[in-house]
Structures are given as C-alpha cells and as structure tokens.
C-alpha positions in Angstrom: 35.2 -31.2 -20.8 36.6 -32.7 -17.6 40.3 -32.3 -16.5 41.9 -34.9 -14.4 44.7 -34.4 -12.1 47.3 -37.2 -11.7 47.5 -38.7 -8.1 51.2 -37.8 -7.9 50.6 -34.2 -8.6 47.7 -34.1 -6.1 49.9 -35.7 -3.4 52.8 -33.5 -4.1 50.5 -30.4 -3.9 49.2 -31.6 -0.5 52.6 -32.2 0.9 53.9 -28.8 -0.3 50.8 -27.1 0.9 51.0 -28.6 4.3 54.8 -27.8 4.4 54.1 -24.2 3.5 51.4 -24.0 6.1 53.8 -25.1 8.8 56.5 -22.6 7.7 53.9 -19.8 7.7 52.8 -20.7 11.2 56.4 -20.9 12.4 57.3 -17.5 10.7 54.2 -15.8 12.3 55.1 -17.1 15.8 58.6 -15.9 15.3 57.6 -12.4 14.2 55.1 -12.1 17.2 57.8 -13.2 19.7 60.2 -10.7 18.1 57.6 -8.0 18.5 57.0 -9.0 22.1 60.8 -8.7 22.8 61.0 -5.4 21.2 58.1 -4.0 23.3 59.7 -5.5 26.4 62.9 -3.5 25.7 61.0 -0.4 25.0 59.2 -0.8 28.3 62.4 -1.4 30.2 63.9 1.8 28.6 60.9 3.8 29.7 61.0 2.4 33.3 64.7 3.3 33.4 63.8 6.9 32.8 61.1 7.2 35.4 62.0 9.4 38.3 62.2 7.8 41.8 59.5 8.7 44.3 60.2 11.2 47.0 60.5 9.7 50.5 57.6 9.3 52.6 58.8 11.5 55.4 60.6 14.8 54.5 62.2 16.4 57.5 61.9 20.0 56.2 58.2 19.7 55.9 57.4 18.0 59.3 55.3 20.1 61.7 56.7 21.3 64.9 56.8 18.7 67.7 54.3 20.7 69.8 51.8 20.7 67.0 48.8 20.3 67.7 48.8 21.3 71.4 45.2 20.4 71.6 42.7 18.9 69.0 39.0 19.2 68.7 36.5 18.2 66.1 33.1 19.9 65.9 30.3 18.9 63.6 27.8 21.5 63.0 24.5 20.7 61.2 25.5 17.3 60.2 23.0 15.5 58.0 23.2 12.0 56.8 20.9 10.9 54.1 20.2 7.2 53.3 
C-alpha cells in the first residue's frame, strides 16, 4: 500500500519546518548571548573583590642608604656543563 501526501501539505510542512528551524537558531543564539552576559557580570563582580597589589617600593622595608658598603661576588668550584 502506497500513501501519497498532497502537495499543499508537503509545502506547508516545509515552510513550517524552515520557520521553526529559524526560530530555534535564534533562540539558541539568544540563550548563548545571555549566558555570556551572565558570565561577564560574574567576572566583573569577582574582579571588584580582588585586593589591590602592594606598592613596588615600601619605605619601611628599604635597606639603609649605606648598604652595601662594599660588594664582591666570589665563584668557587664553578662548573658549567653543556
């Protein structure tokens, strides 16, 4: 037994199928963009809570102005292997 589909139903099915496909693509893009925006906001909130770095020069930890009074580097039994 062979079943035939009327041309009108076939065309209507194709049009609805393509329309639903377009709606599905749009919905997936929208959800992905929304997820990216949520992640961006979470990262901004995390960065707002990061402590700032200490300054490069801390006056209390600086060596005395006379340090070092003399400097010398001695290498004893230096071996360089290639």
